N, C-alpha and C positions, 0 to 999 in steps of 0.2 A: 568060367572062362578065365583066361590069363591076360588081363589088359596090359597093353604096352605102356611101360612107365613113361616113355618119352611123350606119348600122347597126354598122359595124366599131367605131367609137368608142364607141357605146352599150354594146357588150359589154365594153369595157375600163373605161369610166367607172362602170358599174353597181355594182361593189363599193364605190365611193366616193360613192354617190348621196346619202347623208345629209350628207356634208361639202359637196358641191356645192350642196345645197339650203339651207344655212345662210345667214342674212342677211349675215354678214360676208364671204361669198365675193364677190370683186371684179367678177365678170362673170356674165352669164346664159348658162350652158352651152348651153341649148336654142337660144338665139338665135345663139350663135357657131357651133355645130355643126349647126344646123338648115338650113343652106344645101344646095341641091341639087347638091352636088359629086359627081362620079362619077370614079373612078380605075380603070383597068384592073386585071385580076388581077395580083398581085404578081410572078408569073413566077418564083417560087423553085422550082427543080427539082433533084432529086438529081443530082450529077455522074454521068457515064456509068459510071465504075467502081463507084460506090456503088449505082446502079440494079441493076447485075449482082450486087452483093453482097447487097442487101436483097431483091431479087425472086427467089424460088425457085419452080420448077415444083412443084406439089403432088406428093408421092410417089405419089399414086394413078395418075399417069401414068408412074411409074417402077417400079411394083410394090412400093413400100414403104408406110410409114405414111400413112394418109389424113388428111383434115382433122380437126383436133382442136378441139372446142367445149367450153368450160367454162361451165356454168350456175350462177350464184350465186343461191341461193334464199333470200329474205329473210323467208319466212313462219314464225312460231312454230309453226304447225301442221305444217310439214314438207311433207306431201303433200296439200295442200288444192287450191283452185281454181287457184292460180298454177302449181303443179306440173303439173296436168292440161293446162293451156294450153301450158306449156313442153315437156311430153312430146309433145304433138301437133306442135309445131314440130320437135322432134328426130326424130320418126318420119318426117315429110315430108322432112327433110334427108337422113336415112339412105337413104331411097328414091331419092334423086337421085345418090348416089355413096358412096364409101368415107369415112364420117364416124364419128369416135370421139366419142361424146357422154358427157360426165361431169357429175355434179352435186356441188355443194358446198352442203350444207344448213347455213346459218349457225347454226341452233338447236343443232347438234351440234358446231360448230367451237370450237376453243379460241382464242377471240378476245376479249380483255378490252376493256371500254369505255374509250375515251380519257379521260384525266384532265385534258387541256388544259394539260400542262406545257410544251408548245411546243418540246420538245427536238428532235423530229424535224424541225422547221422550222429551228431555229437551228444544231444540231450535226450533224444527219443522222439518218435513220431507224434506222441501226444502233446508235444511242445510246439508243433508246427504253428506258425503265426497265421497261416491261411485258414479261414473259417469257411468250410464248405462241407460237402458230403463224403469226403474221403473215408472217414471212420465208418460211415454207414455202408459204403461200398465194400470195405474190408469185411464187415460182418456178413454181407451177402456172399462174398468169396469163401469165407470160412464155412458157411452153411452148405456150400455146393460140394457134390461128389466129383464133378468135372467142370473144367473151365475151358471155353473156346475163346481164343484171342484172334479176332479177325480184323485185317487191315488191307486197304488197297495199297498198291505200290505207288509212291510219290517220289520220283527221281531216285530209284534204287533204295528206298527206305519206307518206313511206316508213315502213316499220315500224321499231321501235327496233333490231332486229337489222341491218337494212340501213343505218340511220344509223350504227351502230357501225362497220360495215364501211367506209362512206364516210369517217368520221372517222379511222379508223386508217390509211387511205391518203391522208390529206389532203396529205401532203408531195408527192404527185404533181401537185398543182395549183400547186406552186412549182417542182418539178423533174420534169417529165413523163418517163416511161420506157417506157410502153406505146405505142410509136409504130406498131407493125405490126398490133396486134390490132384487128379490127373489133368493134363493139359493137352489140348489139340490146337495147333497153330494153323491159321488159314490165311493165305495171301492171294489176292487176285490182282492181275495186271493186264495191261494191254498187250505187251509182248515180253518185256524183260524185267529184271530186278527182283525176281522171286527169291533167289538165294539170299540176297542181302536183307530183304524184308523178313524172311523166316528167321534169319540169324538174330535180328533185332528182337523179334517176338520171343525167341527162345530165352533171352536174358531177362524177360519180365518176371515179376513176382518171385524173385529169388532164384531164377533159373540158372544163375552162374554158380550156385552153391549146391542145389539139390536136383537130382535127375527125376523129373516128373513128366517129361514130354512123352505122351503116348503115341503121337503121330504128327507128321507135318504134311500139309496139303497146299500145293500151289496150283492155281488154275488160271489159265490165260483167258481173258474176256475182252478181246479186241472189239473195236466199234464197227464190226462188219459181220455179216452172216457166216456161220460155221459150216464146214463140210460134215457130211454124215459120219465119216470116220472119226473126225475130231470130237464131235459130240459124244459118240459112243465111248471114246477113250476117257473123256472127262466124267461121264456118268460112272464108268467103272472105278475111276479114282475116288469119286465121292462115295460109292458103295463101300470100297475098301476102308476109307477113312472112318465112315460111320460104324462099320463092324469092329475095327480095331479099337476105336475110342470107347464104344459100348462095352466091349469085353474088358478093357483096362479099368473102366469105372466100376465094374462089378466087384472087383477086388479092392476093398477099401483099406487094406493093410498099408502101412507105411512102405514106401519103396525102399528096397534094400540098397544101402549105400554102396557106391562103387569105390574103388581105390582112389580115384580122382576126387570124389566127394569127401573122403576122409582127409586127404591131403589139403583140400581147400579149407576144411574145418580147422585143422591144426594150424594152418597158415593164418587164418583170421583170428584164431584164439591167441596166437603168439603176438600178432600185430596189436590186438586189443590190449594185451598186457603192456607192450612197449609204449603204446600211445594212450594209456589209461587216463592221463591228465587231460588229453585233448578229445578222447572218445569215451567218455564215462558210460554212455549207454551201451556201447559195444562191450566194454569191460564187464559191466554188470550182467550182460547177456551170456558171455562166454565163461566167466569165472566159475570154476568148479565143475564144468561140464566135461563128460567123456565123449559126448557127441551131441547132436541137436536134440536127440531123444535118448532114453535109456537104451543101452546096447551092450552086448558082449563083444569084446574086441579080441581077435586072435593076437596073443602077445607077440609072436614073431613078426607078423605083418604090421602090427601097430608100431613096433620098434623100428622097422624098416621105414615106415612113413615119417616117424619122428626124426630119424637120422637125416632123411632127405630135406625136411623142413629146416633143420639146424644148418645144413649146408647152404640152403637158399638164403636164410636170414643173414648168414655171414657175409654174403655178397650183395646184400640189399641194405646195408647200414645207412647209406646216404638217403634212403627213402624215409627213414624214421626221423624222430625229432632231433633238432640241433639247437644252436644257441643264437643263430643269426636271423632276425626278422627279415623276410624277403617275400615279395618286392618291398623295398623300403618306401614309405610314404614321404612324398616331397612336401616341404613346407610351402604353403600358398603365400605368394608375395602380395 
């Protein structure tokens, strides 16, 4: 496919939207990047040896362990409507093959709220001052073939439990590590807010850098009985979600990077270099890499991506390090 460069750039520029919209910004980003440019797929493919290393035939075909799915449940209720929906997905997947389906109920997890100290970003997640089960949860995520992120809608967003989970793994949006795992996002709501909640779930576990979303499912669960037609429609949506997620998890190869993924990688690599004094963990992660994993990069498409990043960096100099401490700390009287 030939992805639209404008959409790729929009995904990268979005975190800096406020800066670009300020009156002092020297150019109109919409006008500059609103051109109907189209560039072919970036053509970044794992090298042959790495394809053989990362792609494994599921043990169901070898008589061993089957597909492992880990469902992260973000409801304070535990086994509410979201659990019932995810269980229906699990039952359908288990009926298709040898599937090991596990639940992590965040309400019972030892996962403390993020304090915003930024140490996981600057020095590394292993330096986080909060002592809980985050590292153990990361191990469980790494061992899974697929991850389900389930949250009820609370005022057009995820629950506080799911937000804590997303925040505690925020470093993966700087340094992605869950490359192999496919993700299914599930949002249940009384009436509205599904779009915003799915958008938040999509950013979890490095979702801003790597394309691993196999499917998104939104189900309305209002506090009143449903019509027969509404129930049939929701059952079909659950059937489709289970089928798509199961098929996605069968292929355990790394997801082929999109042009947007590669632009994101180059942008983060450049920023880690510019901010290496302040983000040493990012610099150590990106230094010397051609991509998040070994890959062959089409020289023409790589050159096009690098040129775009150079242009963007030129107009983002004020985001990088300067010499003025701000906000300035006031002396206490």
